[in-house]
N, C-alpha and C positions, 0 to 999 in steps of 0.2 A: 339412484342405481345402483352406485357402491355397496349399500347395505345388503341392498337384492342380490346381487353376484355374488358377494363374501359367503351368504349364509349357504349359497350353493356349493362351496368349497369344503371340502373334509381337512382336518388339524393337518395332514400329511401335503394336502394341496396347499394350503394356506402356508404353512412352512415352506415348500416350493418355490413361494413369491418372494422369501425374505434371502433368496441367494440368484446369482445370476446363472445363466443355461451355459455360457458361453465365456470368451474374454472381453466383449463388447455387447452381450445381449442379455436380456433378463429372459425369466422362464415362462412360457407358455402354459395355460392350463384350460385343454379342452376349448369350448367354444367362450369361454367367459372371461378370459386373459390373453392377448395376445401377444407376442414377442414385440418388446423394446428395443430398441439400437442407439446405442450411445457411442461417443467419439470425442477422443480429445479434437480439439485443443483451444488455447486462449488465445491463439491471432492467427489462427486458420485449422481449418478440418484435417485431421489425420486420420483419415477413413481406410477400412482394409477391404476389398472385395472380397469373397469367398465362395468357392465353388465345391459342391461334394464336400462342403465341411473343412475344405483345405483353406486356409486362409493365405493370401498374397504375401509375398515377402516385402513389397514395398506399398504403402500407400498410395491412393488412386490421387493424381493431381487435384489441386484445390490453390486457390490464390492465399498465399503466404504474405499475410499484412507483417507490419513490422511488430515485433514483439512488444509486450506490456512495457518496457522500460522506456521506449521512442514513444508508444503512445502516450504514456501518463505524461511524458515531458512535452506535451503538445498545450497542456492543459484545456482541453477544447470536448467537454463533454457530448457535444452536438456530434461531432467527428466520430466520438466512439459509437455513439448511440448508431449512425449509419455503417461503422463498420459491423456492430454487433447485428444488425439487420441484413447486411450483406453477408454476412456467416451462415445466419439462418436460412438465408435463400437459397446458399450452397447445400447445407447440411437437408433442407428438405428435399433438394434435387437428387442426393444422393440416398433418401430412406434413412435419414438419421433424426431421431426424437428427442435427443438431450446433449448438448454441447457441452463438453466439461471446460468448462470457463464461466468466470474470469477466476486468477488467482490472484489474491489481495494481502497475502502476508507482508509484515512490513519487513523493510531491509536493515535489521538490526547491525549487520555486520557486511560492508563491500566484499566480503570473502564469501559469502554463500553464494555455492555454486548455479543456485536457480534463479539468483535476483534479474535475469533478463525477462524471468515469466514475470515478475511483480513490479508495480506500479511507482513504489515511494517509501521512504523513511517516515512519512506522516499519514494520520489516519484518516484524516481529512481530504487528502487528495485520493488516497485507495477507495474509500468510499464512494466519492463525488464520481470517479472514472469509473470504478467496478459498477455502480448502477446503471450507468450509461450505458455499458455493454450487456447489463443484462436485460433493461429495456428494449435495448435494440434486438436481441436476439427474441427475446419472448413477444416482441411484435408482430413476427410472422408466425406465431403460437407453437414455435418450437423453444423446447426447456433449456434452460441454462442452469449449469453447477456450481456454485460459487465453491471455492477452495484456498488452501485448506485448512480446516478449523479445529483446533488453533494452535497460537503459539510454535508454528513451524516455520524456522527461520534460518535453517540450515541442513545440510546434506549429511555433515558427518554422522554417523551411527543415527541415522534418520530414522531406523525403523523400530527402534527402542530406546533412544535418549531421551531422558525426564527434562524437559523444558521446566526449572522451579523458577516461578515467577510469583512475588507476591499480588496479592488481589487489585491493588490499586493500581499497579502497573497494566496488567491484565484489562482494568476497564477502563484505562485512559488511554491505553496505548493499540494493544493487541487485537481487543475485541471491537472496538468503535467500528472500522470500516465496514466487517460483519453485520454488525447490527443497524449502519444507515441502509446498506443494500436490504437486508431482511426486511425494513420497516418501509422503506420506499419504493425498495423495485419489487417485493414479492416473489423472489424466484422459487423456481419449482422445485427444486432441489440444492441440498448442500452437501459437501464432501468432509468425512472427517479426515484428519491427519493420520500419519504414523504415528508420531512421536507419543510419548507420554507428556501430561500436563500435571507437574507435581506427583510423579508419582503413579498416574493411573493414565492407562491407553484413553487417547482421545477418542475413540471408536467405541470405548465403553464407560464413557466419561460421563455420568448422570447428571451433575452441576451442569456442565457443559450443554449436552444434547437434548436435554430436558428442562432443569429449571431455567436457565439462561437463554437459551436459543428459543423454546417454544413457550415457557410459562411468562418469561419476562420481555420477549421481543414479539411473540405471537405468530413465530415462524408456523406455517400451514402445510409444507411441502415434505418431501421424502428426502431422508438422508441416507445417503450411500457411503460405503467405505471407501477409501483409497485403495488401490490394488494391492490386496496381501496384506491389509492394515491390520484385520479382523485376527487376534491373539484366540479369543473365547467367546465363541459363538452365543451361548447363552448370555453371559454376563455384557456385549455389545447389544443385544437385542433388547434385553431387559432395560439398558441405559438410556436408549432411544435410537439406535442404528438401526433403521429398517430393512438395509440392504448392503450385503456382503458381496463383493467384487473382487474378483472372479469367483466361481464356484471354489469350492476347496471339498466335495462329497460330506459335507457335517449336517446335513440336515436331520438325519437320526437323532443327532444330540439335543434339539429343540423339541422333537416329538418326546424322546425320554424325559427331559428335564418337566414336561407337562405333565405327564403322564405320573410321575413320580411327586409333583406336586410342588417341585422345585422353580418353575415357570409359571406364571399365571397365563393361560391359554388366551387372555383377552389382549395380553402383549403381544401374541402372535398375530390375531385377527387384526390389530390396530397398525401392525407393520403392514402386513398385506393388503388392509384396505388402504394403506397411503400407495402402495403401488398403482392398485386400481383407479384412487383419484387421478393420478400423475397420467395414466392411461386414457382418462376422460380428458384431461386438460389438451395433451397433444393431439389428440383424435380429434379436436374442435378448430385444428389448424388447416388453413388452405394450402394445398399442397402444389410444389412447382416442380416441372420436369427438368428446369435448365436453368441458366443465368449467363448472363452478359459477361465473360471473359475479359474484354475490352475495357468495361465500366468498371468493373471489381480491380484490374491493373491500376488503372486511372486513380481510383479511391487509393489503391496502397500506395503509391506516387504521392500524392496527397498528404498521406499522413505521415511518409518518411518525411517528406518536407518541416510538415507542422511541427514534426518531434527532434529535430534539430536545434543544438543549441550551439550558438556562436558564443564561445568565451572569453576570445581575446579578439581585437581588431585595431592592431595599431597602425596610424597614419591611414586608416580605412582603406587598408589593402584589398579586402574584399568590399563588392564584387568586383571582378575582372570584366573588362569589357570584351565579347566575343569578337567587336569589329576591329578593335584594335590591331596598331601592326607591334607586334610585341612575339617574343620566344618564349614559350612556357614550358618547362619540363615537368611532367607525371613521373612520381616515382612512389615505388612502393605496391608491389604485387596485388595488395587490396583494390588497386583501382581497376585492375584487370577480374581478380579473382574474389570476389565481393563475400565477406563475412555477412551475412544478412539474417541469421537466427542460431539459437542455441542447438548444444543436444538434449536427448531425451525424449520423454512421451511428446512434447509438443513440437517434434519437427514434421515440417510440413513439405509434403511434396509440390514442388511451385509449379505453375500452369506455364510459366517462362520466367527467365530471370535476366535482369538488366544488369550492366556492368559501367562503372563511372568512364571507363577510358573509351568505351564505344560512343556513349553518350557526350562527353565531352568533344569528342570529334564531330560527331553531329550538329552539333549545337555551336562549335565556333566558324568565324567567319573566314573567309578566304586569306584574311593579313594575320592571321592569328596562327603561327607555326608550333604545334604540340609535338613534344618526344615523349619516349616511354623507356623507364628502366626499371626493372623488378626492385634492385636494392636490397633483397632480403628471400628468405626463404620462408613459405608459409608455417613451417613445423619450428620455428623458432632458433633453428642452428644456423650456427656462424656460414656466413658465405660473401668472403671477401671479394671474389672476382665482381660479383654482383653490386655490392656496395663501392667498389672502385669504380665501375661504370655509372651507378648513378652520380659518384661527386663529379664525373667527367660531363655529367649533362647538364647537372646544378652551375658548372663554371660557365657554360656557353647560355644560359639561359636567362631573360629578365625577371623571371618570378618563377617559382618552384612550388608546385603542390604535392606536398609529401605526406602520402597514404601511409597511418599507422594504425596497430591495433593487436588485439590479443589473439594468440593463435587459437584455430577453431575448435582443438580438443581440452582449452583449457577454461569452458565454460558449460558446464553440462549437469543436469541432474545426477546425484547420485553420489558428487565428489564436491567439495569445496575449493576455492582458491587456497594459496598460501600466502601471497603477498598480492600486491594491486601496483607492481611496478610491470612496464613495458618490456617486454625480451632488451637484453640488454644490447645486442646485436643493433635493433632498432635506436635506443638511444643514442648510440656511439654513431648513426648514419645522421640523426640530427645536428650534433655538432660539426661531422665533415659536411655536411650540405650547406649548413648555414655559414662556416666559413668560406663556402665556394659561391653563394650567392647570397647578397643581401635582404630579399624579399624572399620570404619563405611561409606557407600557409600550411598547417598540418591538417589534416582530414583523420580524424579518429572512427575507428571501429572495434566497438567492443560492448558487452552486454550488461556491465557494472564498471563503477568508478575505476578509472588508472589514476594513478598519481602523474601529476605534471612538472612537479617540482625542482626536478632535477634537469630538464630539459627546455620549459616554455620561455625563460629567458633566452634564449637563441632565436626565438622566431618571432614572426609579427602578429598570424592570426592563426587561432585555433576554433577549429569547426567541430562539435562532438556531434556524431551522426549516430551514435549508438549501434543498434542492429535494424536494416533499414528494410528487412522484408524483400521481397521479390524486385521492386521496382525502387529499391535505394539506391542503384547507379543512376536511374535518370534524375532521380531526385537531387544527388548531389551537385549534377551538373546545372540544375534549376538554381540551386542555392550558390553556387561558385558563381556562376554569370551573371547573376540578379535577377533573373526571370520569377524567382519566389525570395523575399525578405524573409531573412530569419526571424522566428517567434516562438521559439521553444524558450521553455525553463526548465532548470534543474529542480526535479522532485526527489534530489539525495546531495546532500553535501560533498563536496572533494575537499578531503582534507590534505593537509601537507604530507603528511606521513600515516602510515598504518598504525604506529605507535600512538597519534593523537584519537585513534577512534575508541569512544567510550566502552564499547565492548571487547577493548584489546585484550585487557588480563582476564576475561572470562570465555571467549569465542574460541574452539566450539567445545569447552568442557574437558573433561575426563569421568572416568570410573562409569559411565552412562549417566551422565548428570550436566546438564549445561546451566549453571547459575547466571542468571540476569541481574548481575550486582550493580550493573549501572542504573536498573530502574527503568523510572519514567523518562532519563535523561539520554536519549538516542539519538541521532542527528543533531540537527541545530537546537533541538534542545537541550543539548550537554554544551555545544562549541557557544552559542549566544548566551548561554546564562552565565558562564563563565570568560566570555571575551577571548575563547580560545582562537588563535589566528589559522585562518584555511586559505587552500588556494582558489577555490571560489562557493560561495555561501548557497544554502537552499534558493531556489526561486530566481538567481541569478540566468539571464540571458540578455546578450546585446542584439541589435535589429542594424539595420541601415538606415534606418531613421532614426528620429528623437523623440521623445513623448515628454510634455511637461503636467504635471499635476497640481489641481488647483481648488479653490471652493469647496473646503470639506465643509459637510453639513449633518448635524445629528436631529433625528425628530425621536422622541419618545413616544411609540403605539400604543403602549398598554403595560400593565404590568412584567416589570421585567422584560420590555421589548423595545428595541430600538430600531429603526430604518439609519442606515449610513449612505451618504450620497457623497463624490465626487467626482470633479470634472477631469476628462484626461484629455489633452489636446497632442495631436500629431505634429511636432512643430519642424520637421523634416522636407524633403524633398522628395521623398519615395511614399507610397502606400504602405500600410504595414499595420500588423497588430499587437497589442501591449495585453501582456497577463497584468494585471491589478490584484494586490494580494490585500487582504486585511487579515490583521491579527490584533488579538487580545493581551495585552500586557500588565504583568502585576509587578511592581516595582516593590519587592523584600529586602532589607537590609539581609536577612539571612534568609535563603530562597527555602520555601518548602514546594515550591513547583517551578516547571519550566518560566523562565523570564517570561516569555511570548509564545503565544502558539496561534498557528494559522487558523482562523475560523471562517473563511469565506474566499473564493477568487471568480474572477469575471472575465474573459478574454473580449476585447474590442478592437474591430479592424476598422482603420481609419484611414482617408484620405490625407494627405499633404493639406495643412491648414484646418482640418474637422477636429470638432470636439465632441466626443461622447460620454456618457453619464455613466461612473459604476455605482451599482447600488447594490446594498447587502442589508440583511436582515440577522440581528443579533438575539439571542434569547437567553433564558438565564442558565441553559444548558451551555452554551457557550462560554459561561464564568465558570462553571461550576467543576469541582474535584470531586474524587470518590471519596466517601467516608467508609471506613471499614469498620467503624463503631457504629457507624448508622444502619449501616447495610445499602446504603443511598448516596446518590448525588447531593451535596452540597455548595453552597454559596452564602458568604456572611455581608455583612451591609460592608459599605466603602465603596472606596474611589478605584477606578481600572483605567486604562487607557487603551483608546483603539487607534490603531497605527495604519495607514494606508502606504502602499510602497511597491517597488519593482524587484525585493527580494527581502530576506529577511533582514538584511543588512543595509539596504537601501530605502530608507523609511523617509516617504516625502510629506505627508502628513499625519497629525496626531492631533485628538480630541480626549478632554479627561470628562469621564463621564461618573456616575454615583449611581450606586444600587443599593434598594434597603434591605437585599438579602432576601432568601429565600424564606422568610417566617416562620421556620421550623426552629423549636426551643427545644434543644438537649435534655432529656432525661438526666436528673444528678442521682447519683447512687452512692451508698457509703464510701466506696472506692475510688469516686471522684477525689482528683488531688484540689487540695484548699485553692490553687489559682484559679481552677477550673469554677468551684463555688463562689469565689468573689467575682469573677467575673460573669457570672450568670446572670441572667436580666431578674429571675424570681429568685433563686437560690441565695446568690449573693446579700439581696436584702433581708431574707430570711435568717440567713445564718447572723449575720451583723446584728440584727434586733434582737435573736436568742440568746446571743454572747452578752451583748450590751446589759440583757435584763437580769443577768446575775453578778451580785456585787461581788466584789474582790477575784475577779477574773481577770486576765489576760485581754484588753481591748485590740482587736487587730488593728485598727488604724494607729495605734502607737507605738505597734513594733518596729524594732530598727531595721533599716536597711537589710544589715547583714543577717539579722534573725529570719527577716522575712523570704529573703532569695532564697534562704533554705525550706522555709516552712511550705512555701508556697508548691515544692514538689514533693508532698506528702501527701498520700489518702489521706481525706479526713477523719476516716475510722482508726486511723493511727495515732490520732491527737486527741484520741478521746481520754478524759480526764479532767481534776479539779483545774487546769490553767486556763483550759475553755470553758469548763462548768457544763460539758457535754458528755455523758455517756453513751453506750453503744446504742442503747435503745434510744436515746433522745436523737442521736444521729439518724438513725433510721426512720424516726418519725418526720424530721426534718427532710429525708430523701421524699420520703411520702406524701408530704404538703407540698413540696416543690413540682413534683411532677401533679398533683391536682392542681396545683393555681396556675400553673403553664399552660393547663390546657391540653387539649387533644393536639397530635401532630397536623399540620395544615398539608404535607406532602412535600418531597422534596421535588429539586429542580426537574425538569421535564423539557 
């Protein structure tokens, strides 16, 4: 059907389909193509009504779910699938065809102003959680749009900065989340990012948009630009960007380029055809007229509970008993005026908004006395009178619930933070309140990592609630009073200080470039490889119950395939959920890769005394690293360790396994190092035989250690001469023979 419709369109009409018609709409052409409607956003719809072509100033109400920072910390793909389906239901009711979600960029630095929209510093978490959202959205036939492709990890100079990243780092860190989602969830659309990647704008990057995305990963959907990201219409369309958003009145540039022979007309037809294919996909969906606001609000509350992370809980201060006779001082304006989302294109107009102060009062029993003091101003400015009042409340309380966080304007699309500190007034308040009361629990509200190093020693408990969405206030009460047991885990490490962050010396760059000098060593990949102390490690999160890990079993199920099983038992007195994490470790004297990397996780919900089985599957790709010389993934024969743990630094069970490698034998060339030749399974034998057959030459195995130490670092063709008895012609012949004897490549890791 797409080809028949396409044939009815002129070049100008086809070209019109490659640009939007309005801010949130695509172009309609006669009776062939209708207008498609797109809408932000990642944690709820930001949809605008329009009458007579005039857009409303505020988005229509929709459920504001917790942002990705909170959803990711749940480590619960099933929950995210449900949220995706709920967002799709609302999208359908509002006439939206494509939801611009999810964002799966890597948290390279805690300073990125848009980190609240992203899941993790780890690509496996980002990919699995992103795929769950996509599958949920598209389960109702609404399209998802994975963004921002690619290496879009900062807001500073975001519309032109070049992310200068080596290919191995791209392949192993910044692209895998997108790859997983494309392969597993098959999103209808992908959004190209603003930035340049190694000097080329992402929206005009043929290597990214065509070679990698389509030819390698098999993406068959539509690529749209981020809003205003296209700098060169012709170059972008030729590279594989099918839809420019929003329109810029430059369609004539495409037509002119075709007529002048500068652009193949087939490129226009292909892009237009992809929009037609998108329409066919979304037109097959069932349409809904409304949604259950109460049910969606409860889902948002569940998500806010699931994503909260209990960082610290000395003396089991939490949970508080709502029926106990005691006095609790609730301090901090965030308890009454919640921070529940960030600023920018993802900002949702909620259908309702809970706050923790009201929720705590509603849940408290008659014997529990609650008092409130704001303690500080929301904009971060000093407020001595409010702080003094708060300390007075703390002095009379048995327990203090101290609500702290970042000012609303500090986390926004379009600007990065400059530090990871809480406002100074809030830190001073912690000290004053803890001096007045011996039992203080801090409740944090922030969309990205904040430092806890200079104040957490003064308090007994820290509950990181991130940004809780519209139901976050009620969720906080559920957690503090024990109606829900915390089960969230960190998807980003919390450093002691900003200077410990591996990208500290490179972020956000200068002179139009941000050099990714830290390479693959982002987050725990850096901290754990070098044993750098952190405040809290990746994967950390406490519970109101306890879990025991036992009975690790491994089973080889195929060539470079293993099933890993472990038993987890709830040894406490409360029901709870545990995120069981699997890492693959490579112990190297001189690291050539991160010490260990997350390769799987599962969340088990267990009653007291109940045991459950965590099951994982490992394949060759989980062992692989990207070889730029091969242009493919590779893994060599040798031992590796499977680690099962509660965090990246709380490993409970280990087992050593062995892989025979990927079976690929590298090609030898005259420029290969002598050391590479000698270690090559085919070339090494041939070289030794050839040299030994020439009397009077230096025998390789008799060289002194000092000479060999230098020689192995030299290309073989530089050693041509009488010492080895090999001239350049003989070395070239040797390379040819090594390639023929080795046989064809068996293919790299899949």
